[in-house]
Phi, psi and omega in degrees: 000313184297323182298339179292337184077184178276135182204196184308322186240023177210136179222147177251144172221132177296313175197171180250112179262341186217113181297326181297322181289319182289338177300330179299318179292321180297314181290327179297316177296314183297325181280347182247236185260015186080176180178180185231128177252124178253111182261126186111016181230130178283167182302329181273004178096359178290130177276117180254340178079158181215170170272113192302310185299320181295316183291319179296322177299318180293320180292318178299318178296319179298313185292325187263324185264327188246010175239138181223114352292167182303147181260125177281144177209164171232156186232156178212139178254130179244151179246133172235101192059240180262000183267146180252138175239131179261124177260125177246120183248127178243129179270157173303137186261148173269000185248031177297149000271139168273140178238153176239155180274105182280333170204167188304120178084357181241119184246135181227151175263144178230158182227138176278125178225112187056241183253025182230156171257117185249145180289134181283136178269178186294327181294311180294323177299322177293323178300326180277341187292120185295323179294320179296319182289325183282326183230065187293150176290159179292139174276125182245117179260126176220186184300320182290322176295323176299321176295322178297314180298324179297319178297318179294324179294338176277001177090013183281145169255126186241137174283171183302315182295324177294319178297316182297319179294325182289314184273347177057053178231159176292160185307316181298319179293324178293319177301317180295318179299312181294322179297320176298311184293323176291316180298326178282354180080012180278322184242143177253152175260131182235126179270117176268200181292328186238331184205178177277146174233166186229135180216172183285127179260325186214102183293326179293321178295322177295319177299319178296321179297317183287327186261334184243347174091167184290344180297340179292337187255141181225109181297332187293340182256002180274153175304140185284355182234091177302147180285142176237137177236159178266142181300318178237103183303136179274333182077186181274134177286120185291156177251138176290117182304331181291343182274346184288144176294150180295147178288140180265000000 
């Protein structure tokens, strides 16, 4: 496991000093594809070991007190020589979005993307919102939306402000429009250096929307977690082979 390095579904922690901070990783895994947290392992893959009972207590507090709704997990203890490593496994959740308390009274949702936990924006939060999916707003096609589609067909990636200027709608209406298009699989979310951008994911689906109308699409049957990609993939963080425990 350690030799894989840190990636989309694996994170290393030397130890847990703050349950509120580790809650961010738990909700990020639960909101994405699930994942595995190895406590007692440094970023370079060196096994430093932990006190098992203390670490499990911190994880339990994080999952129950600082995650909303609580994040389910299972644990396993591994031995490397005399050192203990705690494995925490989180499965993809059906109860997205999970949020964590980043400071007292302030709750945020996070998503695991490659080897990072990224803050969820308003568009993705709407895609997860059960009320939004069950009682979606009407899709309104007009000249400005047509201009937006034309830009996407040219291969452009547009930030939120660019989309808003193009469609000439208030921010809340733009969030709803993008959430519909992302939820329908027509538009993809791309994380750039500073913010999310939006581009065409499926040209045939866009053609269907324009020619057959929104009734063809049903948010209630779509996967609850739209895929997000990074503009420049970071890849897997390598592990120093010298740091790996000896094979038994």
